[in-house]
N, C-alpha and C positions, 0 to 999 in steps of 0.2 A: 504494500500500500504506500503510495506517495504521500509524504507529509505536507503540511501547509507551512511554507517557509516565510510567510509574511510576518511582520513584526507585531508586537503588542504595544499599543500606544498608552502612555501613562502621563497624567498631569496633576500638578498641585500648584498652589499659590507660591510655593517656595521649595524648601529642602525636605520638609517633613515627609512627603510622599515617598522618599527614598527608603523608609522603613517598609513600605509596601513592596517596593522593588526588591529589597533584600529578601523578603519572603518569596516573591515570585521566582527569583533566581535560585533560591534554595530548592524549590519544588520543580522548577522548569528550567534546568541549566542549559538546555539547548535552544531556548527561545531568544530571538533578537528582541530587544526592548528599546523603544524610543521614548525618552522622558523629557517633558517640558516643565520647567519651573518658572512661574511668572514673577520672578524676583523684582521686577520694576514696579509691580502693582501690589505686592504683598504689603499688609495682610488683607485677606478677603473678609475677615471676620467683622470689620468695622463698616463694611459697605452694605448697601441695600441688596435685597434679594434680586431686584431687577438688574443691578449692576453686575452682581456675581454671575447671574445667568448669561448676561451679554459677554462677560469675560470668558465663561466656559464655552460658549458657542464659538468665539473667536479662536480659542485654543484648539478646539476640536477641528476647526477648519484648517488650522496649521498642521495638526497631526495627520489629517486625512491625506495629505500629499505623499505620505510615506506608505500609503496603502495598508493600513493596519487591519488585522483580522478581528480586532477587539480594542476598545478603549476603556481604560480603567480611570475613574475619577478618584484619585488618591488624596482627596481633600474632603474633610467632613463638612465644611461650610458649603462647598460647591455641590456635594452629594445631597445635602439637605435642601438647597435652594434650586438647583438646576437639573437634577437627574430626570424628572419626568419630561421636561422640555427637550432634553438631549435624546432621550429614548424615542420621543415622538418624531424628531426631525432627522436623526442620523440613520444611515443605511447599514451601519455596522453595530454589533452588539455593544452595550455599554454596561459597566458594572461600577457601582459606587461602594463606599466603605461602610455606610450606615446599616443597610439591610443585612449583610452577612453577620456583622457583629451582634445586631439585635436578635437575629434568629438563633444564634448559638447561645446567647445569654438566656433566652427563654427556655431552651432545651435543658441547659445545665441547672437552672434555678428550680425547675420542677415544681412550680407553684409558690416558691418562696420569693422574698423581695429581691429586687435587682437594683444596684446602684450604677449610675453612669457619671463618670468624671470627664469633662471636656472643656473646651474654651467657652467663654460667655456667649459667643454667637451661636455655637452649636446647641448649647443648652436652651437659649432663648428660642431657637427654631422649633424645639420640642420634637425633633425628627426621630430621636431614638425611642422616646416614649410612644410616639404614634406607630412606629414600626413594630415595637413589641406588642402593642395592643392588637395589631393585625394577626399576630400568631397566638396571642393569649389575651382575650378581651379584658380579663380581670387582673392582668399583670400589675403588680405593685412596684412602681419605679421611683427611685430616689435619684434626683439629679443635683450635681454639685459642680459649679464652674471652678476651675483651678487655673486662672490666667497666668500665674507665675511659673507654671511648669514649662511653658514654651521658652521663655528666656533662660531658665535654668539649663534646659537641654541645649540650647544654641550657644550658651556660654561655655559648654563643656564641663559643667559641674558634675562631679562623680556622685554615685549613689551614696557613698560613704562620707561625702562632704557634709560638715555640720549644718551649713546653710540649707542644703538640699533636704536633709533629714528634718530640720525644724519646719520648713515650709510644708513638706509632705504631711508631717504630723498635724500641723495647724489645720490643713484642709481636710484630712481624712479621718482623724479621730472622732469628730462628730458624726461622720457617716458610718463608721464602724459600730458606734453605739446603737445605731438603728437596726443592726443585725441583718444586713443583706447576705445572701449566700453567693452572689456573683457580683463582681465589679467590672464594668466595661471601661476599657481605656479608649475613650471616644475621641482621641486626637492622635495623629500619626507621630507626634513628638514624644508622647508619653511612654512608649516602650523603653526609651533610653533611661527612664527613671524607675524601671520595674523593680529593681532590687530594693530601693528605698520604699517603694509602695508596699512591697511584700512584707517589709519589716513592721509596717503599721497594720496591715490587713490580717496577717497571720495565716496559718494553714487552713483555716475553716472557710475562708472566702476565696472562691475561684476567680482568677483574673481572665478576662477575655480581651485579647488584642484584636481590634477591629481590622488592622492591616493583615494580620495572619489569617483571619477568617475570610477576608477578601481574596487573598491569594488562593485559598482552598476553593472558593467559588469559581475563580477563573479556571483553575485546573479542571474542575468538574465540567464546566461549560465546554472547554476546548476538547476534552475527551468525548463528551456526548455528541459533538458534531463532527468528530474525526478531524480536528484542525490542529493537532499537535505537530510540532516541527520534527523533522528527522533527527535521530539521535547520533548523527555522524560526527558532529563537531560542536564545541561550546558556543552558546549564543553571545551576541555582542550587545553591550549597553552603550547607547549614544545619548548624551544629555545636551539639551538646549535650554538656554536661559535668556530672559529679557533684560538682564542687568547683572553686572559684577560676576563674571565667570570664575574669577580667582577665589573670591569668598565662597562661592558655591562649591568649588573643588575642595577647599580646605575644610569647611564645615561638613560637607556632604559625606565625606568618607567615614565620619563617625556614625552617621545615620545608616549608611550602606554597609558598614563594617568591612569595607574594602576600598582600596584606592580608586579614585575616579580619574581616568585618563582623558576621555573624550568629552570635552565640554565646549560648546560653541555658543557664542553670544549672537543673538538675532536682533538686528536693529529694528525699530518700528517700521521702517519702510519694507524690510524683508518680511516681517511678521504679517503685516496687513496685505502685502502683495503675494504672500505665500511663495516667495522666491528665495529659496534657501541655498546657500553655498556651504557645503559640508566641509568645514575646516575647523579643527580644534583651536581654541584660543590659547 
C-alpha cells in the first residue's frame, strides 16, 4: 500500500504548539510537519473571537500551499474561537486541542469532578466545559485561569525553581481542595511545568495533557483513512514564523525537547500573498 507523503500542517499563536508537535513526532516519526507560529501577533488570548478567527483563516490559507493532508490547531484560544468556522470552510480535515482533551478527561473522571487549568481567554471561552458537557451532560467542571504559567514556561523556569513551585501552589491548592479526580492542562505551555503541578496534585489526581490527546486523535484519524506516511525515512519538521526566528529557535527547543534547525521568517507580504521562499533564517 502506498502511503500518503503529504505533510501535517500545525499552527499556534507562538511557540506553545511545539509541545503538540513533540507528541506528534513521538507517535508519527515518519511524518513531515509544517509548523507556523504567528509570533508577530501573539498573544491571541487578549483578542476578540472575530479577530482570532480571521487570524486562523489567514494561517490556514498559508499552510494550504504546502498541500497538507490535515491541519492541527495547536492553540487553545484558536480551537475555542475558530474551529467550527475552519471545519466549515476548509477542504482538509482539521483537529483542535480542546475536544480531545475534554473527551479523555470525561472518560478518566468516570462521573467525578474535573478541573481545567488554562489561560484566562480559554477559561472565559468556556470551551472545555461545553465540550465535556457534550460527552457527559452532568459533568462537574472546575475551571481555574493560571496566567503566570505561560511566562514561567517561556522564561525557562524549572519545575524545581522556588518561584515556579510557589506560583503553582498558589493557583492549584484551592483547586485540589475541591477534590477533582482529573486535571486538564488546557494550555500547550503547561506540560513544561508538569513536575511542579504533580507535586501539588499528588497521585490521586490524573493529569490530562491536551496536546498529547490531540496527537493521539491525529494518529487515529490518519490510520482510519489510510493516510499515514511510508515508514522508509524520518519525517522533516519545517517551522515558519511571522517574527523573530532566532527567539523562536532558542525558546522552541525547550518546548520541542529537540533542537530546531529549520526556521524561516515570513514577511507580511509573503504571508498574505502566500508566496513562500523556503530558506532557513
